[in-house]
N, C-alpha and C positions, 0 to 999 in steps of 0.2 A: 832348540834341539834338532828340528828338521833341517835347519840351515847347515848344521854340522853333518847331518846325514848326507846332504847333497855334496858336501866336500869329500866324503868318504866313499861315495857310491861307485867310483871307478875300480874299487877293489885293490888299490895300491896302498903302500905304506905312506902315512903322513905323520910327521913329527908333531908332538904336542905343542912345540914352540910355533910351528907354522900354522897349525890349526888355531891356536890362540890369537896369533897376529891377524889371521883372516877374519876371525870373529870379533876381535877387539876385546877379548877376555883373557884371564890368566890361565896358566897351564892347569892349575888345580880346578878351575871352573870347567875347563875342557874335560878333565877326568870325571867330574860329577855328571856332566851331560852324557858322557859315554856310558856311565852306569845306568842312567835313565834310558838310553837307547836299548840297552840289553834287557832291562827290567820291564819297560813299558811296551816295547815293540817286539820283544822276543828275538832280537838280532844277536848274532855272535860276533864279537870284536876280538881280534888277535892283538895282543900287546907284547911287543918285543923290544927289550932294552936296546937302545942305540938305533932302532929303526922307527919306532913309533907305533901307530895304530892302523889296523887294516880290517875291513869287513871280511868275514869268512868267505863270502862270495860277492861279486859285483852285483849292484842293483841297477835295473833299468826301470825307472819310474814312469808312471803314466804321464803323458804330455799331450796337451791338446794340439799343439803344432805338429807333433809327430803323427798323431791320429789323422789329422787332416792331410798330411803329406802322404799317408798311406791310402788316401782316397775317400775318407768319410768326412764330408763337410755339409751333409744334408741337415743335420740337427745341431743346435747348440749343445755343447758338451760341458758339464760341470764336474770337476775333479776335486775330491776331498782327500786330505791326508788320512784322517781318522773320523769315523762317523758311527752312529749306532747301527744303521743299516741303510743301504741305498734306497730300498723301497720306502722306508720311513721318511727319508728326506724327500723323495719324490712326492709322497702324499702331502707333506708339509708345503712343498712348492706349489702344488695344485691349489691348496687352501689360500696361499698368498697371491694367487692369480697369475702365476707364471704361465706363459702361453705355450701350449703343446704344439708340435712335438719337441721334446728335449731329453737329454740323456744324462743320468747321474752315475758317476763312477767313484770308487774309493780305493785307496791303497790298503785300508784295513777297516773291518767292521767290528765293533765291540759288542754288538747285539744282533749279529746276522742270524737270519731265521729261514727255515725252509717250510715245506708243507706240514700241516698239522702241528705247528708250533715247535718243530724240532730246531735245535741249534744248528747254524751253518758255520763251521769252523772257518775263520777268516784271518789268517796270518798276514802280516804286513808285507806288501809288495810281492807276494808269491802267486796269488790267484786273481781271477777276474770277478769283481762284484759290480753288477751292471743292471741298471733299471732305466728302461725306455718308457717315456710317458706319451700316450697317444690320446687324442680326442676322438671319440666315436660318435658319429652321427648316423641315424638311420635304424636304430633299434637292435634287437637281439641277433639278427642274422649276422651282424658284423663281429660278434664275439663267439659264435658257434665254433667249437673246436680250436679256439685261438691258442690255447696252451700247447696243443699238438703241432700247430703251425710253427710256433716258436721253437719247439723241440726239433723239428725238421731243419729249420734254419741253423740252429746250433750244431746239429750233427754234421751238416754239410760244411760248415765253417771249420770244424775240427778235421774232417776228412781232407779238406783243401790244404790244411797245414800239416798233413802227414799222419794223422791218427786214423788209419785206414779201417780199423775194426770198430770205430764208433757206430753205435746203433741205438734204437729206441726201445723204451719200456713204457707202456701205458701207466699213468697218463702224462707224467711230467719229468721223466728221467732220461738221461743219455748214459749208456753203459758201454764199457769195453769188456766183452765177455760177461762175467757175472759181477763186475766191479763198476761202481758209479763214478763217472767223471764229471757230470754236470747235472744241474737241476733247475727247474723253472718254477717260479711262484708268481701267479697273476693276482692282482688286487684291483677291485673295481670301485669307483666312487661316482655318485650321480645316479641318474635314472636310465637304466639299461634299455628301457622302451623308447627313450627319446635321445637325450644328449648325456654322455657320461665320459669319464676319463678312465683309462685302464693303464696300470703299471705292469710292464713286462719285466719281471725280475729274473735275472739269469746269473747263476753262480757256476763258474768253471774252474776246476782244479787244473792249474797251469804248471807252475814250477814247484809246487809243494812236494816234498819227498818223504817226509815223516811227520806223524802226529799220533798222539795216543788219545785224542779227543773225539774221534769219529766212531760211532757205534755200529757201523756197517762196513761191508767191504767197499773199498774205494781205490781209485788210481788217479793218476794225473797225466797230463801231456808229457811232462818231463820223465816220469817213470816209464811210460810206454815207449818213448823214443830215445831215452838216454841223453837228451840235451835240453837246455833251457830255451824258452820262447820269448819273443818280444810281444808283450801284451798289447802294445799300441797297434801292432799289425793285426792281432787277433780281434781287437775292437773294430777295426776297419773292415776286416773280412766278415765278421758277424753282422755288421751294419749292412753290408751289401746283400747278404743272404736274407736278412730281415726285410729289406726293401723289396726284394724279389718275391718272397713268399707272402708278405702282407699285401702286396699289390694284387697277386693272383687270388688271394682269399677275398679281398674286397670286391674284385670284379666278378668272380665266378662262384664264391662260397666255398665252404669246406669240402663239398663233394668233389671239387676239382683236384683236391690234394689227397683224398681218402686212399686211393689205391697205392700211391707212392709211399704214404706213411705206413701202410700195411706191409709193403715190400721190405721195409727196414725194421719192422717190429721183431725183436729178438724172440719174443715169447709166442709168436704165432703158432697155433696148433699144440701148445704146451698145456699140461695139466697144472692148474693154478688154484690158489685159494684167494678169494676176494674178502678182505676184512673191512667191516663197517661197524666201528665201535666194538661191542662185545660179540657181534654176529659174524659168522664165517660161512661163505658160500663156496663150495667146491665145483669146479667145472673145467672145461677145455676152451681155450681162447679160439674163437672163430674169426675175430677181426674187430673192426669198428664200424659204426654206421655213418651216415652222411653228416651227422652232427658231432662226431667224435666220441660217442658213447661206446663203451666196451660191449662186444657181443660174446656171450659165453653160452656154451652148450651145457645145461644143467639137467642131469637125469634125462638126457635125450631130448630136451626142449631148449630152443634158443631163447635167451633172455638178454636184455640190454641193461646196462648200469652206467650211471654218470653221477658226478658229485665230487666236491673238493676234499671230502673227508674219507674217501675210499683208498685202500691200500692193496696192491696186488703182490702176491708172493708165489713163487714156484712151489708146487707140492713135492714132497720127498719122493713120490713115485713117478715124477714127471720124466 
């Protein structure tokens, strides 16, 4: 089926006879594979008598050679057509003893997930599903504020590609205005006080233009710009930004990045509600501390909050 997709990816019409000859199958078998493409991958195929079959829009698939040609050759890159999630595959690879660093990418996730167990919508060949695995030596200092460091790298990669309004929301989101364009999910295995591995999971809405599966306001690079993007270029640009900010974090700690992160925080000075399970804390965002924890003014007193299960929302009176 994916071989057929690669024949159709140019967005031109291809006759059933030509496709069958290229695949060594009958025209009826081509028809069945096309039905599977539409049902399994959610792709739209135009069928015109006398012309043949055409994808509704051309596809530019992820390609390791193209990623390397765009400048990212620092890490081994593993690309999957379809997978449960790139983070899950990254964790399995660590268990198998694959040496870090390495990068896992996928055209589609069938069980993509974000923070707090939320589903991450992952249509085929539309968005970026990206998990970078790093080995961390030297204890907790190397992971302080790490998700915020990754968010800063993602934001700058988006801005470099023309999404000028991309900005940050504590702790793990990149927004354009009030709409989410990217999210970060970090997972840790091993002993954080000694040697461990961290999976830097990044999901970016790239060329997705419609879905009814997302339960919050969202946007994509394509919706913001009116054009489609080469995800291979995005992978390379993101890789360059990750190398830059991870090196700075390693050498100088999160404190070296703190003020830059605050400068791009959309909700700086805003009235917010911090949700922790069934508990809600109302306050005003003062910034973050040198470890990446959120600083809130609550009833006139500054308090700090951190943790993977916290959610930040604007108050109606903000």
